[in-house]
N, C-alpha and C positions, 0 to 999 in steps of 0.2 A: 504494500500500500504506500502511496506517495506521502511524504511528510507534510506537504501543503497542497491544498486544492483551491484553485481560483474561484472566488465567489462574486466579487465586484471590484471596480477599479479604485475605490476608496475616496474619490472626489465627492461622492454623495453617499449618505448612509440612510438606512430605513428610519422613518420617524412616524409615530402615531400620536397625534395630539389628543388631549382629553376633551377639548372644545374645538369648535370650528375655527379655522385659521385662514387668513388670506395669503395668497402668494406674495413673496417678497418680505415676509415677516421674519425678523431675527428671533431665534430661540436658543436657549441653552439646552444642549442635549444631555441625556442621562450620564454620559461619561465626562461632562464638564466642558466640552468644546462648544464653540459657537456654531450655529447652523443657520442657513437661510432656506426657508421653505420655498421651493421653486414654484409650485402651483397651489391654489387654494385647496384645502382639505376639510372634509366634514369631521365631526367628532368621531374618534376611534377609527378613522380611515387611514390605512397605511399609505405612506407616500415617501418622498425623498427630501432630504435636507442637504444642501451643499455645505461642505466643510473646508473648502479651499477655493481660492480665486480672489480677484480684486473687486470690491463692491463699493459703491458710493452710498454713504449713510448720513442721516442728519447728525449734526454735532451740537454740543452745548454752546449757547451764545456767549460772546465776549471772552473766549479763551483761545489762545494760539496753540496750535498743534504742529509739532515739527516732524519733518520727514524722518522715518526710522524709529520714532518713539512708540511706546506701548499705548494701546487704546483699549478702553473698557466700555461696556454697554451699561448705561445708567437705566436700569429697568423702570424706575418710577417716572423718569423724564422722557423715556424713549429717545435718547440721544447719546452719542458717543462722547466720552470725556477721557481725561488723562489719568484718572485714578478711580479705584473702587470706592464707592461711597456707602453702600449698604450690603446686607447679606444676599440680596437678590441680584446685585450687579455681577457681571461676569466679564472675563477677559475676551476681547474681540479679535485683536490681532495687532499688526504693525501699521502705523500711519504711512501712506504712500503719497508723498508730496506735502509741502507745508500748507497749512490752512490758517488764514488770518482770523483775527477775532470777529470780524464782521461776516465771515463766511458762514453759510448755513449748513454746508455739507463737508464731508471729508472722505477721502478714499482710504480703504483699509485692505490689507492682505490678510484675509480671514485665517485665524488661528496660527499665523506666523509669529515666531518669537524674534525680537530684535537681535541683530548680530553686531555687537559693538567691537571696535578694534581693540579697546582696552576697557576692562571693567575693574575698577579699583577694589571692588568688594571681593572678587574671586581670583583675579589674575595674579601671577607671581609678582612680587615686588622686590626691589633691592634696597639696601640700606646704605647710608653714608655716615661718615664720621662727623659728629656734631659736638664741638667743644672737645672735652676730654673723654666723653662717653660714646660708646658705639651701641646703637640700638639694633638688635638682631630680630628680624621679623621674617618669617617664612610664610608664603602663601598670601592670601588677600589681606587687606588692611583692617579687617575686623579683629 
């Protein structure tokens, strides 16, 4: 028997809403990922939710979002923002292109994690001689 059997391409996953839902709606899937319901579904009707791709979504007013930054879905406001505010908010993906404060939408690479050149929290760091003492720190700056 083969070790792996192909089932689906992974860009979309099965999704069954508890209540009727319109196409284009953002949802948090049971595994925690963000999903976009492709077409309208009735309650308990099995359908598909996209889990990758670049989408344009509404954003919170008066905040600037920078290309490559993390993006969260504010469940209560139905808008994208730069941080998680409540327990129902969820990670959306990575900002694609800057969005000015006056902009009403932002593009997001769904479920993508940012790829920083250097992350001070986890990347290796070096130390230098400061005065008469040497501080030795291995790993991130935490």
